C-alpha positions as CSV (number, residue, x, y, z in Angstrom):
1,M,-0.2,0.1,-0.1
2,V,3.0,2.7,0.7
3,A,4.2,1.9,-2.5
4,K,1.5,2.3,-4.2
5,D,0.5,5.8,-2.1
6,P,3.5,7.0,-0.7
7,A,1.1,9.9,0.8
8,N,-1.0,7.1,2.6
9,V,-0.1,7.6,6.3
10,L,-1.9,4.8,7.9
11,A,-0.1,2.7,5.8
12,K,3.1,3.8,6.6
13,Y,2.4,3.7,10.0
14,G,0.7,-0.2,9.5
15,L,4.2,-1.1,7.7
16,A,5.5,0.0,10.8
17,N,4.3,-2.0,13.2
18,E,5.4,-5.3,10.4
19,A,8.4,-4.2,10.4
20,L,8.2,-4.1,14.5
21,K,6.8,-7.3,14.1
22,A,9.9,-9.3,11.8
23,G,12.6,-6.9,13.9
24,L,13.6,-4.6,11.1
25,Y,13.8,-1.2,13.5
26,E,15.2,1.0,11.3
27,E,12.2,0.3,8.9
28,A,9.8,0.2,11.4
29,R,11.9,3.6,13.0
30,D,12.0,5.7,9.6
31,Q,7.8,4.7,8.9
32,L,7.5,6.2,11.8
33,I,8.9,8.4,11.3
34,A,7.4,9.9,8.0
35,Y,4.0,8.8,9.8
36,L,4.4,11.0,13.1
37,A,5.9,14.0,10.8
38,V,2.1,15.2,9.1
39,Y,-0.5,12.5,11.5
40,D,-1.2,13.8,14.7
41,D,-1.0,10.9,16.6
42,E,-2.5,10.7,19.9
43,G,0.0,8.4,21.1
44,N,0.6,5.4,20.3
45,G,2.9,5.9,17.4
46,Y,5.7,7.4,19.8
47,G,5.2,4.5,21.8
48,R,5.9,2.2,18.6
49,L,9.2,4.6,18.0
50,A,10.7,5.1,21.1
51,E,10.5,0.7,21.3
52,A,12.2,0.3,17.7
53,F,14.2,3.5,19.3
54,M,15.4,1.8,21.6
55,Q,15.8,-1.9,19.7
56,L,18.7,0.6,17.6
57,H,20.3,1.0,20.8
58,Q,19.2,5.6,20.8
59,P,17.8,6.1,24.2
60,D,17.8,9.6,24.2
61,D,16.1,9.5,20.8
62,A,13.4,7.0,22.7
63,R,13.3,9.3,25.7
64,D,12.4,12.1,23.4
65,A,9.5,10.1,21.7
66,L,7.9,8.6,24.8
67,R,7.9,12.7,25.9
68,R,6.2,13.3,22.3
69,G,4.0,10.4,23.1
70,I,3.0,11.9,26.6
71,A,2.0,15.2,25.2
72,A,0.2,14.4,22.7
73,A,-2.2,11.5,24.6
74,G,-2.5,14.6,26.9
75,R,-3.9,16.7,23.9
76,F,-5.8,13.5,23.5
77,G,-7.1,13.3,26.5
78,H,-5.6,9.9,27.4
79,P,-4.9,9.4,31.0
80,G,-3.5,5.8,30.9
81,M,-1.4,5.9,27.8
82,A,0.0,8.8,28.8
83,A,1.0,6.8,31.7
84,E,2.0,3.8,30.3
85,L,4.7,6.2,28.5
86,E,5.3,7.9,31.5
87,E,6.4,4.6,33.3
88,R,8.6,3.3,30.1
89,L,10.2,6.5,30.4
90,E,10.9,6.3,34.1
91,A,12.1,2.5,32.9
92,I,14.6,4.4,30.2
93,D,16.0,6.5,33.4
94,A,16.3,4.0,35.8
95,E,19.2,1.3,33.6
């Protein structure tokens, strides 16, 4: 779908999820960055981006993604998601 319609941001999100499952973390990171550049995500996409960054041994970028996800979750009224992302951020900081 992404090849047919590169502007389809939801297809980029789907491709990123599949890439994460397959262990293709650079592909996932790239697709999530492209998705988040144009889509006002509610927080989950940032959490997935943080996962890709952690797998790529980039904890500073993961922290930034989680902070952005916490802010997005707050904007959209998702306190549970914000709390989950905050826990993940604290876990990285504790390492």
